[in-house]
C-alpha positions in Angstrom: 23.4 -13.5 4.5 19.6 -13.7 4.9 17.8 -10.6 6.2 15.5 -11.2 9.2 11.9 -10.2 9.2 12.7 -7.7 12.0 15.4 -6.1 9.9 12.8 -5.7 7.0 10.1 -4.3 9.4 12.5 -1.9 11.2 14.1 -0.5 8.0 10.9 -0.1 5.9 9.8 3.5 5.4 7.5 5.4 3.0 9.1 6.1 -0.3 7.9 9.1 -2.4 10.8 9.4 -4.9 11.1 6.6 -7.4 13.6 5.5 -10.0 11.5 5.1 -13.2 13.0 1.7 -14.1 10.4 -1.1 -14.0 10.3 -3.8 -11.3 12.6 -6.8 -11.9 11.2 -9.8 -13.6 9.2 -11.9 -11.1 9.1 -9.2 -8.5 5.4 -8.2 -9.0 4.4 -11.9 -9.1 6.2 -12.4 -5.7 4.6 -9.3 -4.2 1.1 -10.4 -5.3 1.8 -14.0 -4.0 2.7 -12.5 -0.6 -0.7 -10.9 -0.5 -2.5 -14.0 -1.7 -1.0 -16.0 1.2 -2.2 -13.7 3.9 -4.5 -14.9 6.7 -8.1 -13.8 6.8 -11.1 -14.3 9.0 -12.7 -17.6 8.1 -10.4 -17.7 5.1 -12.7 -15.4 3.2 -9.8 -13.7 1.3 -11.8 -10.5 0.5 -8.8 -8.7 -1.1 -8.8 -7.6 -4.7 -5.9 -5.8 -6.3 -5.9 -3.5 -9.3 -2.4 -3.3 -10.7 -1.1 -0.5 -13.0 2.3 -0.8 -14.7 1.7 1.5 -17.8 3.2 4.9 -17.0 0.5 6.8 -19.0 -2.2 5.0 -17.1 -0.5 5.7 -13.8 -0.3 9.4 -14.6 -3.9 9.5 -15.6 -5.0 7.7 -12.4 -3.0 10.2 -10.3 -5.4 12.9 -11.7 -8.5 10.9 -10.8 -8.1 10.4 -7.0 -10.2 13.4 -6.0 -9.2 16.7 -4.5 -7.5 15.2 -1.4 -5.7 12.7 -3.7 -3.9 15.5 -5.5 -1.5 15.7 -2.5 -0.2 12.3 -3.7 0.9 13.6 -7.1 4.2 11.8 -6.7 2.5 8.5 -7.5 2.7 9.5 -11.2 6.4 8.7 -11.2 6.2 5.2 -9.8 6.7 2.3 -12.3 3.9 0.3 -10.6 0.8 1.3 -8.6 -1.5 -1.1 -6.8 -4.9 -0.3 -5.5 -6.0 -2.5 -2.6 -9.7 -3.2 -2.6 -12.0 -5.4 -0.4 -15.0 -7.2 -1.7 -17.7 -6.7 1.0 -19.4 -9.9 -0.3 -16.5 -11.8 1.2 -17.0 -10.2 4.6 -17.3 -12.0 7.9 -18.7 -10.2 10.9 -17.4 -11.2 14.3 -18.0 -9.4 17.6 -19.9 -6.7 15.8 -16.9 -6.0 13.6 -16.6 -6.3 9.8 -13.3 -8.0 8.9 -13.0 -7.3 5.2 -11.0 -4.1 5.8 -8.7 -5.8 8.4 -8.1 -8.8 6.2 -7.2 -6.6 3.2 -4.9 -4.5 5.2 -3.0 -7.6 6.4 -2.7 -8.8 2.9 -1.5 -5.4 1.6 1.1 -5.1 4.4 2.5 -8.5 3.5 2.9 -7.3 -0.1 4.6 -4.1 1.2 7.1 -6.1 3.3 7.8 -8.5 0.5 8.5 -5.6 -1.8 10.9 -4.0 0.7 12.8 -7.2 1.1 13.5 -6.9 -2.7 14.6 -3.3 -2.4 11.2 -2.0 -3.7 9.8 1.0 -1.9 6.1 1.8 -1.2 4.0 4.4 0.4 0.7 3.4 2.0 -1.8 6.0 0.9 -5.3 6.8 2.3 -5.5 10.3 0.9 -7.9 9.8 -2.0 -11.6 10.2 -2.6 -13.0 6.7 -2.6 -16.1 7.8 -4.4 -14.2 9.6 -7.2 -11.7 6.8 -7.6 -14.2 4.0 -7.6 -16.2 5.8 -10.3 -13.1 6.3 -12.4 -12.1 2.6 -12.0 -15.8 1.5 -12.6 -15.6 -0.8 -9.5 -18.3 -3.2 -8.5 -20.6 -1.7 -5.9 -19.5 -4.4 -3.4 -15.9 -3.3 -3.5 -14.3 -0.8 -1.1 -10.9 0.9 -1.8 -8.7 0.3 1.3 -5.4 1.8 0.2 -3.2 2.8 -2.7 0.5 2.3 -3.0 3.1 3.0 -5.6 5.8 0.3 -5.9 9.3 1.1 -7.2 13.0 1.3 -6.5 13.8 4.4 -4.4 15.9 7.1 -5.8 19.2 7.6 -4.0 18.1 11.0 -2.6 14.8 12.2 -1.2 13.3 15.2 -2.9 12.1 18.3 -1.1 8.5 17.1 -1.0 9.4 13.8 0.6 11.6 15.4 3.2 8.8 17.9 4.1 6.1 15.2 4.4 8.4 13.0 6.5 9.3 15.8 8.8 5.6 17.0 9.1 4.4 13.5 9.9 7.2 12.7 12.3 7.8 9.5 10.4 10.8 8.3 12.4 9.1 8.7 15.8 7.7 5.6 17.4 5.9 5.0 20.7 7.8 3.2 23.4 6.6 -0.2 24.3 5.4 0.9 27.7 2.9 3.4 26.1 1.3 0.6 24.0 1.4 -2.6 26.0 -0.4 -3.6 29.1 0.8 -6.7 30.9 -1.6 -8.4 33.2 
């Protein structure tokens, strides 16, 4: 039985506890392909992805995300980590808005949904020092770091940290349609 996109969207949640086993053969390729196929303003495709699958390199990166990034210490246990960047040279400006960030976010979200369809959990992270991380990664000056996400199979049980963060953030609470939509 095929899972619907609405089932995938409604069941996806942030995962902070990962089984250490690597992603299945072909899974990373499929995830990256989902990002590649995303729409972008004037088809500029500004996204750039830095992929880590070496556990030692992931642990080292976790220490180089700046002071605020230390709250995401759990990324060190993920079998894969992807950093979503946007090349500002690929930007298009429409209605006084830069679209490189929007385009990259769309692409990354497609990757996250593709991963979840395969049973691979993620956690969209913005808690990092872009300056510290960009220097550590030696990124080109035209690149901006949009987000980081670990990718891996969720453990059967959430740990104490995951439970606390989910409760604090109110992760299961969603607005009602009436609070977010205006019909005219």
